[in-house]
C-alpha positions in Angstrom: 47.8 -6.5 -2.8 45.3 -4.0 -4.3 44.2 -6.5 -6.9 43.5 -9.1 -4.2 41.4 -6.7 -2.3 39.3 -5.9 -5.4 38.9 -9.6 -6.2 37.8 -10.4 -2.6 35.4 -7.5 -2.6 33.9 -8.4 -6.0 33.4 -12.0 -4.9 31.8 -10.9 -1.6 29.4 -8.5 -3.5 28.5 -11.3 -6.0 27.8 -13.7 -3.1 25.7 -11.0 -1.3 23.6 -10.4 -4.4 23.0 -14.1 -4.9 21.9 -14.5 -1.2 19.7 -11.3 -1.5 18.0 -12.8 -4.6 17.4 -16.1 -2.8 16.0 -14.3 0.2 13.7 -12.2 -2.0 12.5 -15.3 -3.7 11.7 -17.0 -0.4 9.9 -13.9 0.9 7.8 -13.9 -2.2 7.0 -17.6 -1.8 5.9 -17.0 1.8 3.7 -14.1 0.9 2.1 -16.1 -1.9 1.5 -19.0 0.4 0.0 -16.7 3.1 -2.3 -15.0 0.5 -3.6 -18.3 -0.8 -4.3 -19.6 2.8 -6.0 -16.5 4.1 -6.5 -13.6 1.7 -8.3 -11.4 4.3 -5.3 -11.6 6.7 -2.9 -10.9 3.9 -4.9 -7.8 2.9 -4.9 -6.7 6.6 -1.1 -7.3 6.8 -0.5 -5.2 3.6 -2.7 -2.4 5.0 -0.6 -2.4 8.2 2.5 -2.2 6.1 1.0 0.7 4.2 0.1 2.6 7.4 3.7 2.1 8.7 5.2 3.3 5.4 2.9 6.3 4.9 2.9 7.5 8.5 6.6 6.8 9.4 8.0 10.3 8.6 7.5 13.2 11.0 6.8 15.6 8.1 4.2 13.4 6.4 0.9 15.2 5.6 -2.0 13.2 4.3 -5.3 14.7 3.3 -7.9 11.9 3.3 -11.5 11.4 4.1 -12.1 9.5 7.3 -14.2 7.2 5.2 -11.2 6.5 2.9 -10.4 3.0 1.9 -7.0 3.6 3.4 -8.5 3.7 7.0 -10.8 0.7 6.7 -9.0 -1.2 9.6 -8.9 1.8 12.0 -12.5 1.4 13.3 -13.3 -2.1 12.1 -11.0 -5.0 12.6 -12.8 -7.0 9.8 -11.9 -4.2 7.3 -15.5 -3.2 6.4 -16.0 0.4 5.8 -18.7 2.2 7.7 -20.5 4.5 5.3 -23.0 7.1 6.4 -26.6 6.1 5.7 -27.2 9.5 4.1 -23.9 11.0 3.0 -23.5 14.7 3.1 -23.6 16.7 -0.2 -20.2 17.2 -1.7 -18.5 20.4 -0.7 -17.3 23.2 -2.9 -14.9 22.5 -5.7 -11.3 23.5 -5.5 -10.4 26.6 -7.5 -9.9 25.7 -11.2 -11.7 22.4 -10.8 -14.7 21.4 -12.9 -17.8 19.6 -11.7 -18.4 16.1 -12.9 -20.8 15.7 -15.8 -24.4 14.8 -14.9 -25.3 11.2 -15.9 -27.0 11.0 -19.2 -30.7 10.3 -19.1 -32.2 7.7 -21.4 -35.2 8.5 -23.5 -38.3 6.3 -22.8 
């Protein structure tokens, strides 16, 4: 009787894995088709999924600039980022951080 239970369980797990693989393949086909038809909508959809994933936990803390690429759909449904015309000077560096090197100047 125990052997029969093990065999039935193994068969069910095998069938479940096959179905899961077929479902994953179909999902990927649908996503690829959606992307090829409307890349902008697919990008929007992926951003919404990222918001849901990143903000789903009650103990999640994100430290991002409001102008971050992550938030591009919050204020603008078309996904364009609104950049300030005259961005503020960068703030102080974190302790232990080094300033980026100045761009090299070319000799004339």
